[in-house]
PAZAPA-4460 file (N, C-alpha, C; in steps of 0.05 Angstrom, whole numbers, plus 32768, in hexadecimal, padded with zeros to 4 digits):
% residues 304
    n_x    n_y    n_z   ca_x   ca_y   ca_z    c_x    c_y    c_z   seq   type   mol
   7DA4   8100   8198   7DA8   80FE   81B6   7DA0   80E0   81BE     1      M     A
   7DB1   80D3   81CC   7DAB   80B8   81D4   7D96   80B8   81EB     2      A     A
   7D87   80A0   81EB   7D71   809F   81FE   7D7F   8099   821B     3      D     A
   7D73   80A8   822E   7D7C   80A3   8249   7D69   8092   8257     4      M     A
   7D73   8083   826C   7D62   806F   8278   7D67   8072   8298     5      T     A
   7D66   808A   82A3   7D6B   808C   82C1   7D56   807E   82D2     6      P     A
   7D3E   807F   82C9   7D29   8072   82D9   7D2B   8054   82D9     7      F     A
   7D31   8049   82C0   7D34   802D   82BE   7D4C   8022   82CD     8      T     A
   7D62   8031   82CC   7D7A   8027   82DA   7D75   8029   82F9     9      V     A
   7D68   8040   8303   7D64   8042   831F   7D4E   802C   8328    10      Y     A
   7D39   8029   8318   7D26   8015   831E   7D32   7FF9   8320    11      G     A
   7D44   7FF3   830F   7D50   7FD8   8310   7D63   7FD5   8328    12      Q     A
   7D72   7FEA   832C   7D83   7FEA   8344   7D73   7FE7   835F    13      D     A
   7D5E   7FF8   8360   7D4D   7FF8   8378   7D41   7FDD   837C    14      F     A
   7D35   7FD2   8366   7D28   7FB9   8367   7D3A   7FA2   836E    15      S     A
   7D52   7FA3   8363   7D66   7F8D   836A   7D6D   7F8D   8388    16      T     A
   7D76   7FA5   8390   7D7F   7FA7   83AC   7D68   7FA4   83C1    17      S     A
   7D52   7FB1   83BB   7D3C   7FAE   83CC   7D2E   7F93   83CD    18      F     A
   7D2A   7F88   83B6   7D1E   7F6E   83B3   7D2F   7F58   83BF    19      D     A
   7D4A   7F5A   83BC   7D5C   7F48   83C8   7D59   7F48   83E7    20      M     A
   7D58   7F5F   83F2   7D55   7F60   840F   7D3B   7F56   8416    21      G     A
   7D26   7F5B   8406   7D0B   7F4F   840C   7D0B   7F31   840B    22      T     A
   7D19   7F26   83F7   7D1A   7F09   83F3   7D27   7EFD   840C    23      S     A
   7D3D   7F08   8417   7D4B   7EFD   842F   7D38   7EFE   8446    24      N     A
   7D29   7F15   844A   7D19   7F19   8461   7D01   7F06   8460    25      L     A
   7CF6   7F01   8448   7CE0   7EEE   8446   7CE9   7ED1   844D    26      V     A
   7D02   7ECA   8445   7D0B   7EAF   844C   7D0E   7EAC   8469    27      S     A
   7D1A   7EC2   8476   7D1B   7EC3   8494   7D00   7EC0   84A1    28      S     A
   7CEE   7ED0   8497   7CD3   7ED0   84A3   7CC5   7EB6   84A1    29      A     A
   7CC7   7EA9   8488   7CBB   7E8E   8487   7CC9   7E79   8498    30      L     A
   7CE2   7E7C   849C   7CEF   7E68   84AE   7CE8   7E6E   84CC    31      S     A
   7CE4   7E87   84D2   7CDE   7E8F   84ED   7CC2   7E85   84F6    32      A     A
   7CAF   7E85   84E3   7C93   7E7D   84E9   7C8C   7E62   84E5    33      V     A
   7C9D   7E53   84D7   7C96   7E38   84CF   7C93   7E26   84E8    34      S     A
   7CA5   7E27   84FC   7CA3   7E15   8511   7C8B   7E1A   8523    35      A     A
   7C86   7E33   852B   7C6E   7E38   853B   7C55   7E34   852B    36      P     A
   7C57   7E3A   8511   7C3E   7E35   8503   7C37   7E17   8500    37      F     A
   7C4B   7E06   84FF   7C47   7DEB   84FF   7C38   7DE0   8517    38      T     A
   7C41   7DEA   852E   7C36   7DE2   8547   7C18   7DED   8549    39      A     A
   7C14   7E05   853F   7BFA   7E11   853F   7BE6   7E00   852C    40      L     A
   7BF0   7DF8   8516   7BE1   7DE8   8504   7BD7   7DCE   8510    41      I     A
   7BE9   7DC2   851D   7BE3   7DA7   852B   7BCC   7DAC   853F    42      V     A
   7BD0   7DBF   8550   7BBC   7DC7   8562   7BA2   7DCF   8557    43      L     A
   7BA3   7DDB   8540   7B8C   7DE7   8532   7B7C   7DCE   8528    44      W     A
   7B89   7DBC   851C   7B7C   7DA4   8510   7B6F   7D93   8525    45      I     A
   7B7D   7D90   853D   7B72   7D81   8554   7B56   7D8C   855D    46      I     A
   7B58   7DA9   8561   7B40   7DB6   856A   7B2A   7DB4   8556    47      V     A
   7B30   7DBA   853C   7B1C   7DB7   8527   7B10   7D9A   8527    48      T     A
   7B1F   7D87   8527   7B16   7D6B   8527   7B03   7D66   853F    49      G     A
   7B09   7D6F   8556   7AF7   7D6D   856D   7ADE   7D7A   856A    50      M     A
   7ADF   7D93   855F   7AC6   7DA1   855A   7AB4   7D95   8546    51      L     A
   7ABF   7D87   8531   7AB1   7D79   851D   7AA4   7D60   852A    52      I     A
   7AB3   7D51   8539   7AA8   7D3A   8547   7A91   7D40   8558    53      M     A
   7A93   7D57   8567   7A7F   7D60   857C   7A65   7D6C   856C    54      R     A
   7A6A   7D71   8554   7A53   7D7D   8544   7A53   7D9B   8545    55      G     A
   7A65   7DA7   8551   7A66   7DC4   8554   7A6C   7DD2   8537    56      D     A
   7A79   7DC2   8528   7A7F   7DCB   850B   7A76   7DB6   84F9    57      I     A
   7A65   7DBD   84E4   7A5C   7DA7   84D2   7A75   7D9F   84BF    58      D     A
   7A71   7D86   84B3   7A86   7D7B   84A4   7A90   7D8C   848E    59      T     A
   7A7C   7D9B   847F   7A83   7DAB   8469   7A94   7DC3   8471    60      R     A
   7A8D   7DCD   848A   7A9D   7DE6   8491   7AB8   7DDC   849C    61      R     A
   7AB8   7DC5   84A7   7AD3   7DBB   84B0   7AE5   7DB3   849A    62      G     A
   7ADC   7DA9   8483   7AEC   7DA4   846C   7AF5   7DBE   8460    63      I     A
   7AE5   7DD3   8460   7AED   7DED   8456   7B05   7DF9   8467    64      T     A
   7B01   7DF6   8480   7B18   7DFE   8492   7B32   7DEE   848E    65      R     A
   7B30   7DD7   848B   7B48   7DC5   8485   7B55   7DCC   846A    66      I     A
   7B44   7DD1   8456   7B50   7DDC   843B   7B5E   7DF6   843E    67      V     A
   7B51   7E08   844E   7B5D   7E21   8453   7B78   7E21   8461    68      R     A
   7B7B   7E0E   8477   7B93   7E0B   8484   7BA8   7E00   8472    69      V     A
   7B9F   7DED   845F   7BB4   7DE3   844E   7BC0   7DF7   843B    70      C     A
   7BAD   7E09   8432   7BB8   7E1D   841F   7BCA   7E31   842E    71      L     A
   7BC1   7E3A   8446   7BD4   7E4C   8456   7BEF   7E3F   845C    72      V     A
   7BEC   7E25   8463   7C06   7E15   8469   7C17   7E14   8452    73      S     A
   7C0D   7E12   843B   7C1D   7E11   8422   7C2E   7E2B   841F    74      A     A
   7C21   7E42   8423   7C2E   7E5C   841F   7C43   7E5F   8436    75      F     A
   7C3D   7E56   844E   7C50   7E5B   8464   7C68   7E45   8465    76      I     A
   7C61   7E2C   8460   7C75   7E16   8461   7C86   7E13   844A    77      M     A
   7C7A   7E1C   8432   7C8C   7E19   841A   7C92   7E34   8410    78      E     A
   7CAD   7E3B   8411   7CB7   7E53   8409   7CB1   7E58   83EB    79      A     A
   7CB4   7E43   83DB   7CAE   7E45   83BD   7C93   7E50   83B7    80      G     A
   7C7F   7E46   83C6   7C62   7E4E   83C2   7C61   7E6B   83C7    81      V     A
   7C6A   7E75   83DE   7C67   7E90   83E7   7C77   7EA2   83D2    82      Y     A
   7C8E   7E9B   83CC   7C9F   7EAB   83B9   7C92   7EAD   839D    83      N     A
   7C87   7E97   8394   7C78   7E97   8378   7C5F   7EA7   8379    84      S     A
   7C4F   7EA3   838C   7C34   7EAE   838B   7C30   7EC8   839A    85      Y     A
   7C44   7ED1   83A8   7C41   7EE9   83B9   7C58   7EFB   83B0    86      V     A
   7C72   7EF3   83B7   7C88   7F03   83B3   7C8E   7F0C   8396    87      S     A
   7C91   7EF7   8385   7C97   7EFC   8369   7C7F   7F09   835A    88      S     A
   7C65   7F00   8361   7C4F   7F09   8355   7C4B   7F27   8359    89      F     A
   7C4C   7F30   8371   7C46   7F4B   8376   7C5D   7F5F   8373    90      F     A
   7C77   7F54   8375   7C8F   7F65   8373   7C94   7F69   8356    91      Q     A
   7C95   7F55   8345   7C9F   7F57   8329   7C8A   7F50   8315    92      T     A
   7C7F   7F38   8318   7C6D   7F2C   8303   7C56   7F3D   82FC    93      G     A
   7C45   7F47   8310   7C2F   7F57   830C   7C35   7F74   8302    94      L     A
   7C48   7F82   830F   7C50   7F9B   8304   7C5A   7F9D   82E8    95      P     A
   7C6B   7F8A   82E1   7C76   7F8A   82C5   7C61   7F82   82B1    96      N     A
   7C4F   7F71   82B8   7C39   7F68   82A6   7C27   7F81   82A2    97      W     A
   7C20   7F8F   82B8   7C10   7FA8   82B5   7C1C   7FBC   82A2    98      V     A
   7C37   7FC2   82A8   7C45   7FD4   8297   7C46   7FCD   8279    99      A     A
   7C4B   7FB4   8275   7C4D   7FA9   8258   7C31   7FAC   824A   100      D     A
   7C1B   7FA4   8259   7C01   7FA5   8250   7BF7   7FC0   824A   101      S     A
   7BFB   7FD3   825D   7BF0   7FEF   825A   7BFF   7FFD   8244   102      V     A
   7C18   7FFA   8240   7C29   8008   822D   7C28   7FFC   8212   103      S     A
   7C1A   7FE4   820F   7C17   7FD7   81F5   7C35   7FCC   81EC   104      N     A
   7C44   7FC4   8200   7C5E   7FB9   81FA   7C74   7FCE   81F6   105      G     A
   7C6C   7FE8   81F9   7C81   7FFD   81F5   7C94   7FFF   820D   106      K     A
   7C8B   7FF6   8225   7C9A   7FF6   823E   7C96   7FDD   824C   107      A     A
   7CAB   7FCF   8253   7CA8   7FB5   8260   7CA8   7FB9   827E   108      S     A
   7CAD   7FD1   8288   7CAC   7FD7   82A5   7CA3   7FF5   82A9   109      S     A
   7C99   7FFB   82BF   7C91   8017   82C5   7CA9   802C   82C2   110      T     A
   7CC0   8024   82CB   7CD7   803A   82C8   7CDC   803E   82AB   111      P     A
   7CD9   802D   8299   7CDD   8030   827B   7CC9   8045   8271   112      E     A
   7CB0   8045   827B   7C9D   8059   8274   7CA5   8074   827A   113      A     A
   7CB1   8079   8293   7CBB   8092   829D   7CD1   809C   8289   114      F     A
   7CE3   8088   8282   7CFA   808E   826F   7CEF   8098   8254   115      D     A
   7CD9   808B   824B   7CCE   8094   8230   7CC6   80B2   8231   116      Q     A
   7CB9   80BA   8247   7CB1   80D6   8248   7CCC   80E8   8249   117      I     A
   7CDD   80DF   825B   7CF6   80F0   825C   7D04   80F4   8242   118      L     A
   7D07   80DE   8234   7D13   80DE   821A   7D04   80EE   8205   119      N     A
   7CE9   80EC   8208   7CD9   80FC   81F4   7CDE   811A   81F7   120      T     A
   7CDE   8123   8211   7CE2   813F   8216   7CFF   8146   8210   121      I     A
   7D11   8133   8217   7D2F   8139   8212   7D36   813D   81F5   122      G     A
   7D28   812D   81E3   7D2D   812F   81C7   7D23   814B   81BD   123      H     A
   7D0B   8154   81C7   7D01   816E   81BE   7D13   8184   81C9   124      Q     A
   7D1D   8181   81E1   7D31   8195   81EA   7D48   8196   81DA   125      V     A
   7D53   817F   81D3   7D6C   817E   81C3   7D67   818A   81A6   126      A     A
   7D4F   8186   819B   7D4A   8190   8180   7D49   81AF   8182   127      T     A
   7D3C   81BA   8196   7D39   81D6   8199   7D54   81E1   819F   128      I     A
   7D66   81D4   81AF   7D7E   81DE   81B6   7D92   81DF   819F   129      D     A
   7D8F   81CD   818C   7DA0   81CC   8176   7D9C   81E3   8162   130      S     A
   7D85   81F2   8165   7D7F   8209   8154   7D82   8223   8163   131      H     A
   7D8D   8223   817A   7D91   823B   8188   7DB0   8242   8188   132      L     A
   7DB4   825C   8187   7DD0   8266   8188   7DD7   826C   81A4   133      S     A
   7DF3   826D   81A8   7DFD   8271   81C4   7DF4   828A   81D0   134      W     A
   7DEE   829F   81C0   7DE6   82B8   81CB   7DCA   82BC   81D3   135      Y     A
   7DB9   82A6   81CD   7D9B   82A5   81D5   7D9A   829A   81F0   136      Q     A
   7DA6   82A9   8205   7DA8   82A1   821E   7D8D   829D   822C   137      I     A
   7D78   82AD   8228   7D5F   82AB   8234   7D52   8292   822B   138      V     A
   7D54   828C   8211   7D47   8273   8206   7D56   825C   8210   139      D     A
   7D6E   825C   8213   7D7E   8246   821E   7D77   8240   823B   140      L     A
   7D74   8256   824A   7D6C   8253   8267   7D4F   8247   8268   141      I     A
   7D3E   8251   8258   7D21   8246   8258   7D23   8228   8250   142      E     A
   7D32   8221   823E   7D33   8205   8234   7D3E   81F3   824B   143      L     A
   7D51   81FE   825A   7D5D   81EF   8270   7D49   81EA   8285   144      A     A
   7D3A   8202   828B   7D24   81FF   82A0   7D0E   81EB   8296   145      C     A
   7D08   81EA   827E   7CF4   81D7   8275   7CFC   81BA   827A   146      A     A
   7D16   81B5   8275   7D22   8199   8276   7D23   8193   8294   147      Q     A
   7D29   81A6   82A6   7D2B   81A2   82C2   7D0F   819C   82CF   148      L     A
   7CFB   81AC   82C6   7CDF   81A9   82D1   7CD5   818D   82C9   149      V     A
   7CDA   8186   82AF   7CD0   816A   82A7   7CDC   8155   82B7   150      S     A
   7CF5   8156   82BC   7D02   8143   82CD   7CF7   8141   82EA   151      F     A
   7CF4   815A   82F7   7CE7   815A   8311   7CCD   814D   8313   152      V     A
   7CBC   8153   8300   7CA1   8147   82FD   7CA2   812B   82FD   153      L     A
   7CB4   811F   82EB   7CB8   8104   82E7   7CC1   80F5   8302   154      L     A
   7CD5   8103   830F   7CE0   80F6   8328   7CCA   80F4   833D   155      V     A
   7CB9   810A   833E   7CA1   8109   8353   7C90   80F2   834C   156      V     A
   7C88   80EE   8334   7C77   80D7   832B   7C84   80BE   8331   157      C     A
   7C9E   80BC   832B   7CAC   80A3   832F   7CAF   809C   834B   158      F     A
   7CAF   80B1   835D   7CB0   80AC   8379   7C96   809E   8383   159      A     A
   7C80   80A2   8377   7C68   8094   837E   7C6A   8077   8378   160      V     A
   7C75   8072   8360   7C7A   8054   8357   7C8E   8046   836B   161      Y     A
   7CA4   8054   8371   7CB9   8046   8383   7CAE   8043   839E   162      I     A
   7C9D   8057   83A9   7C93   8051   83C4   7C7F   803A   83C5   163      V     A
   7C6F   8039   83AF   7C5B   8022   83AD   7C6C   8006   83AC   164      A     A
   7C81   8007   839D   7C91   7FED   839A   7C9D   7FE8   83B5   165      H     A
   7CA9   7FFA   83C3   7CB3   7FF5   83DE   7CA0   7FEC   83F1   166      A     A
   7C87   7FF8   83F2   7C73   7FF2   8405   7C68   7FD4   83FC   167      M     A
   7C69   7FCD   83E4   7C62   7FB2   83DD   7C78   7F9D   83E8   168      T     A
   7C90   7FA4   83E7   7CA5   7F93   83F2   7CA0   7F8E   8411   169      D     A
   7C9B   7FA7   841E   7C97   7FA4   843B   7C80   7F92   8442   170      V     A
   7C68   7F95   8434   7C53   7F84   8439   7C58   7F66   8433   171      L     A
   7C68   7F61   841D   7C70   7F46   8415   7C80   7F38   842C   172      V     A
   7C91   7F48   843A   7CA1   7F3E   844F   7C8E   7F37   8469   173      V     A
   7C7A   7F4A   846C   7C69   7F46   8483   7C56   7F2E   847D   174      A     A
   7C53   7F26   8465   7C3F   7F0F   845F   7C43   7EF7   8470   175      G     A
   7C5A   7EEA   8473   7C5C   7ED2   8483   7C51   7ED4   849F   176      P     A
   7C51   7EEC   84AA   7C48   7EF0   84C7   7C28   7EF7   84C5   177      F     A
   7C1E   7EFC   84B0   7C02   7F06   84AF   7BF1   7EF0   84A1   178      L     A
   7BF9   7EE2   848F   7BEA   7ECF   8480   7BDD   7EB9   8491   179      I     A
   7BE8   7EB2   84A6   7BDC   7E9E   84B9   7BC4   7EA8   84C5   180      G     A
   7BBC   7EC2   84C2   7BA6   7ECD   84CD   7B8C   7EC3   84C0   181      G     A
   7B90   7EB8   84A7   7B79   7EAC   849A   7B6C   7E94   84A7   182      F     A
   7B7C   7E89   84BC   7B72   7E70   84C8   7B5B   7E76   84DB   183      L     A
   7B5A   7E8D   84E8   7B48   7E93   84FD   7B36   7EAA   84F6   184      F     A
   7B1E   7EA9   8500   7B0A   7EBC   84F9   7B11   7ED8   8505   185      D     A
   7B1D   7ED6   851E   7B24   7EF1   852C   7B3A   7EFF   851E   186      A     A
   7B4D   7EF0   850F   7B63   7EFD   8502   7B63   7EFF   84E4   187      T     A
   7B4D   7EF4   84DA   7B4B   7EF2   84BB   7B4A   7F0C   84AF   188      R     A
   7B3E   7F1F   84BD   7B3D   7F3B   84B1   7B59   7F48   84AE   189      H     A
   7B6C   7F41   84BE   7B86   7F4A   84BC   7B93   7F41   84A3   190      I     A
   7B91   7F28   849D   7B9D   7F1A   8484   7B8E   7F26   846E   191      A     A
   7B75   7F2A   846E   7B67   7F36   8458   7B6E   7F51   8450   192      E     A
   7B73   7F61   8466   7B7D   7F7B   8461   7B99   7F7C   8454   193      R     A
   7BA9   7F68   845D   7BC5   7F65   8451   7BC3   7F60   8434   194      W     A
   7BB2   7F4F   842B   7BAC   7F49   840F   7BA1   7F61   8402   195      I     A
   7B90   7F70   840E   7B84   7F87   8403   7B9A   7F9D   83FF   196      G     A
   7BAC   7FA0   8410   7BC2   7FB3   840D   7BD4   7FAB   83F4   197      K     A
   7BDB   7F93   83F1   7BEA   7F89   83DB   7BDB   7F8F   83C1   198      L     A
   7BC1   7F89   83C0   7BB1   7F8E   83A9   7BAE   7FAB   83A3   199      I     A
   7BAC   7FBD   83B8   7BAB   7FD8   83B5   7BC3   7FE5   83A8   200      G     A
   7BDA   7FDB   83B2   7BF5   7FE5   83A6   7BF6   7FDC   8389   201      L     A
   7BEF   7FC2   8382   7BEF   7FB9   8367   7BDE   7FCC   8356   202      A     A
   7BC7   7FD4   8361   7BB4   7FE5   8352   7BC0   7FFF   834E   203      L     A
   7BD0   8009   8362   7BE0   8023   835F   7BF3   8022   834A   204      L     A
   7C01   800C   8346   7C15   8007   8331   7C05   8008   8316   205      T     A
   7BEE   7FFC   8315   7BDE   7FFD   82FC   7BD6   8019   82F6   206      L     A
   7BCC   8028   8309   7BC2   8043   8304   7BD9   8056   82FA   207      L     A
   7BF2   8052   8308   7C0A   8062   8300   7C10   805A   82E3   208      V     A
   7C10   8043   82DB   7C16   803C   82BF   7C03   8048   82AB   209      N     A
   7BE8   8046   82B5   7BD4   8051   82A2   7BD9   806F   829E   210      I     A
   7BDE   807E   82B5   7BE2   809A   82B4   7BFA   80A0   82A3   211      A     A
   7C11   8090   82A7   7C2A   8097   8299   7C25   8092   827B   212      I     A
   7C16   807E   8275   7C10   8078   8257   7C00   8090   824B   213      T     A
   7BED   8099   825A   7BDD   80B0   824E   7BED   80C9   824C   214      I     A
   7BFF   80CE   8260   7C0F   80E5   825D   7C23   80E1   8245   215      V     A
   7C2F   80CB   8242   7C42   80C6   822C   7C35   80C9   8212   216      T     A
   7C1D   80BD   820D   7C10   80C1   81F5   7C05   80DD   81F0   217      N     A
   7BFE   80EA   8204   7BF6   8107   8204   7C0C   8118   81FA   218      G     A
   7C24   8115   8206   7C3B   8125   8200   7C43   811F   81E2   219      I     A
   7C44   8107   81DA   7C4B   8101   81BF   7C38   810C   81AA   220      E     A
   7C1E   8109   81B0   7C0B   8114   819F   7C0C   8133   819D   221      N     A
   7C0E   8140   81B5   7C10   815D   81B6   7C28   8168   81A6   222      Y     A
   7C3F   815A   81AA   7C57   8163   819C   7C54   815F   817C   223      I     A
   7C44   8149   8175   7C41   8145   8159   7C2D   8158   814D   224      K     A
   7C17   815F   815C   7C04   8172   8153   7C0D   818E   8151   225      I     A
   7C1C   8196   8165   7C28   81B1   8166   7C3D   81B5   8153   226      S     A
   7C48   81A1   8148   7C5E   81A5   8136   7C78   81B0   8144   227      G     A
   7C7D   81A5   815B   7C94   81B0   816C   7CAE   81AD   815D   228      L     A
   7CB2   8198   8150   7CCB   8194   8141   7CCE   81A8   812B   229      N     A
   7CB8   81AC   811C   7CB7   81BD   8105   7CBE   81DC   810E   230      A     A
   7CB3   81E3   8126   7CB7   81FE   812F   7CD6   8203   8137   231      M     A
   7CE0   81EE   8144   7CFC   81F0   814B   7D0E   81F2   8133   232      A     A
   7D07   81E4   811D   7D1A   81E4   8106   7D13   81FB   80F3   233      K     A
   7CFC   8209   80F6   7CF5   821E   80E4   7D01   8239   80ED   234      S     A
   7D11   823A   8101   7D1D   8253   810B   7D0C   8262   811F   235      G     A
   7CF8   8253   812A   7CE8   8261   8140   7CE9   824F   8159   236      T     A
   7D02   824C   8163   7D05   823B   817B   7CF7   8247   8194   237      P     A
   7CF3   8262   8195   7CE5   826E   81AC   7CC9   8264   81AD   238      D     A
   7CBC   8262   8196   7CA1   8258   8196   7C9F   8239   819D   239      I     A
   7CB4   822B   8196   7CB6   8210   819D   7CB9   820D   81BA   240      A     A
   7CC8   821D   81C7   7CCD   821D   81E5   7CB2   8221   81F2   241      I     A
   7CA1   8234   81E7   7C88   8238   81F3   7C74   8222   81F3   242      Q     A
   7C76   8213   81DB   7C67   81FB   81D8   7C72   81E5   81EA   243      V     A
   7C8C   81E4   81EF   7C96   81D2   8201   7C8D   81D5   821E   244      L     A
   7C8C   81EE   8225   7C82   81F5   8242   7C63   81EE   8242   245      F     A
   7C55   81F1   822E   7C39   81E8   822E   7C37   81CB   8232   246      E     A
   7C4A   81BC   8227   7C4A   819E   822A   7C52   8198   8247   247      T     A
   7C64   81A7   8253   7C6A   81A2   826E   7C52   81A8   8283   248      L     A
   7C3F   81BA   827A   7C27   81BF   8289   7C16   81A5   8288   249      M     A
   7C16   8197   8272   7C06   817F   8271   7C14   816A   8283   250      Y     A
   7C2F   816B   8282   7C3C   8157   8294   7C37   815D   82B2   251      M     A
   7C35   8176   82B8   7C2F   817F   82D4   7C13   8173   82DD   252      G     A
   7C00   8175   82CB   7BE7   816C   82D2   7BE6   814D   82D5   253      I     A
   7BF6   813E   82C5   7BF9   8122   82C7   7C06   811B   82E0   254      G     A
   7C1B   812C   82E7   7C29   8125   8301   7C17   812A   831A   255      A     A
   7C07   813E   8319   7BF4   8142   832F   7BE1   812A   8331   256      F     A
   7BD7   8122   831B   7BC5   810B   831C   7BD2   80F2   8326   257      I     A
   7BEB   80EC   831F   7BFA   80D5   8329   7BFC   80D8   8349   258      I     A
   7C03   80F0   8352   7C06   80F4   8370   7BEC   80EF   837E   259      C     A
   7BD5   80F1   836E   7BBB   80EB   837B   7BB3   80CD   837B   260      M     A
   7BC2   80BD   836C   7BBB   80A2   8367   7BBC   8090   8380   261      L     A
   7BCF   8094   8392   7BD0   8083   83AA   7BB6   8084   83BB   262      P     A
   7BAA   809C   83BD   7B90   809E   83CB   7B7A   8090   83B9   263      A     A
   7B7B   8091   83A0   7B67   8085   838E   7B6B   8066   8391   264      V     A
   7B82   805B   8390   7B85   803E   8392   7B7D   8035   83AE   265      S     A
   7B82   8044   83C2   7B7A   803D   83DE   7B5D   803C   83E2   266      A     A
   7B4E   804F   83D5   7B32   804E   83D7   7B25   8037   83C7   267      S     A
   7B30   8031   83B0   7B28   801C   83A2   7B2E   7FFF   83AA   268      I     A
   7B48   7FFA   83B0   7B52   7FE0   83B7   7B5C   7FDD   83D3   269      G     A
   7B58   7FEF   83E4   7B62   7FEC   83FF   7B80   7FED   8400   270      G     A
   7B8C   7FFD   83F0   7BA8   7FFD   83F0   7BB4   8013   8403   271      G     A
   7BCC   801A   8400   7BDB   802D   8413   7BD8   8049   8407   272      V     A
   7BCC   805A   8417   7BCB   8076   840C   7BE4   8084   8419   273      A     A
   7BF3   8091   8406   7C0D   809E   840F   7C06   80BA   8419   274      L     A
   7BF7   80BB   8431   7BED   80D4   843B   7C05   80E8   8441   275      N     A
   7C18   80DD   844D   7C2F   80EE   8456   7C3D   80FB   843F   276      A     A
   7C3F   80EA   842B   7C4E   80F5   8413   7C3E   8106   8401   277      A     A
   7C23   8103   8402   7C10   8112   83F0   7C15   8130   83F0   278      G     A
   7C16   813D   8408   7C18   815A   8406   7C34   8163   83FC   279      P     A
   7C48   8154   8401   7C63   815A   83F8   7C64   8156   83DA   280      V     A
   7C5A   8142   83CE   7C5A   813C   83B2   7C4A   8150   83A4   281      L     A
   7C32   8158   83B0   7C20   816C   83A2   7C2D   8188   83A3   282      N     A
   7C3D   818C   83B8   7C4B   81A8   83B8   7C61   81A9   83A3   283      S     A
   7C6F   8193   83A1   7C83   8193   838B   7C77   8196   8370   284      I     A
   7C63   8186   836B   7C56   8188   8351   7C4A   81A3   834C   285      V     A
   7C3C   81AD   8361   7C30   81C9   8360   7C47   81DD   8359   286      G     A
   7C5D   81DC   8367   7C72   81EF   8363   7C7C   81EC   8348   287      G     A
   7C81   81D5   833E   7C8D   81D1   8324   7C79   81DC   830E   288      A     A
   7C5F   81D3   8313   7C4A   81DD   82FF   7C48   81FC   82FE   289      S     A
   7C4A   8206   8318   7C47   8224   831A   7C5F   8230   830C   290      G     A
   7C77   8225   830E   7C8F   8231   82FF   7C8B   8231   82E3   291      G     A
   7C80   8219   82D7   7C7A   8217   82BC   7C65   822D   82B2   292      V     A
   7C52   8231   82C1   7C3D   8245   82B9   7C4A   8261   82B9   293      N     A
   7C5C   8267   82CE   7C68   8282   82CF   7C7A   8286   82B7   294      T     A
   7C8A   8271   82B0   7C9C   8275   8299   7C8C   8277   8280   295      I     A
   7C76   8266   827D   7C66   8268   8266   7C58   8284   8263   296      A     A
   7C51   8290   8276   7C44   82AB   8277   7C59   82BF   826E   297      R     A
   7C71   82BB   827A   7C88   82CD   8271   7C8E   82CB   8255   298      A     A
   7C8C   82B2   824A   7C91   82AF   822E   7C7C   82BE   821C   299      L     A
   7C64   82BA   8225   7C4D   82C8   8217   7C4F   82E6   8215   300      N     A
   7C57   82F1   822D   7C59   830E   8230   7C70   8319   821F   301      S     A
   7C85   8307   821E   7C9D   8310   820E   7C98   830F   81F0   302      R     A
   7C86   82FC   81E9   7C7F   82FA   81CB   7C6E   8311   81C4   303      K     A
   7C5B   831A   81D6   7C4A   8330   81D0   7C57   834B   81D6   304      T     A
***
């Protein structure tokens, strides 16, 4: 059975189309704010200089404010600086580095990690299917259900990653309008929260990769320990199917944990909690896991 890469293909297509639109919007946003920001900077420097000369601001604080305005100006006036240190860093650089580091080089991106799980389950399904006869209809149906449930669980988890990626792109586009808030005490908290949201979404990507890596290693170890391949080849595919459903229960737990990660990352790093999507995702995961448990109980009762 050849390896399938639906998550990698969709992830690349999504990133290419969405990131291209983001890049165009960022360029438009930087162009739109550059002219008024230049006028604002001139006025800001004049006012700051007057405050320093009057003694309302000491020299050290004045220099600190001038350095701050220079840094903010670099991000707004130079598109290359913003694209390098904000757009590229949060959209591709940091997520790919996290995926490669967490998976020890097994996956260069998060979608590849999802494809690894899909192919691991797919290979086991193909092995069991090759030892089933056409008249073993019940076993064939159970096997098809197992593959369907595994795909549904992976799609739900992948949705968390895709939404985080899309939200990151939205915040990157909003950056040129918000980053100027660092200049003023009254608006600095807005810019700081914007940075906090980007960091929180980056943390969510890290947590998703950690959870996916744990699930992948757990599935591989469980299949190896349970001897699933040996069961399928020894003429007891029905027992192998039961073990496969037990593996899917483990996947269901992992999917439930991944659905809880947005709230965890929001509480840790000030990121975006996907509150509206949470109940929907949990319902899907709960339904899929409940289906797995029902089928597994039916298998146990049939064996006894």
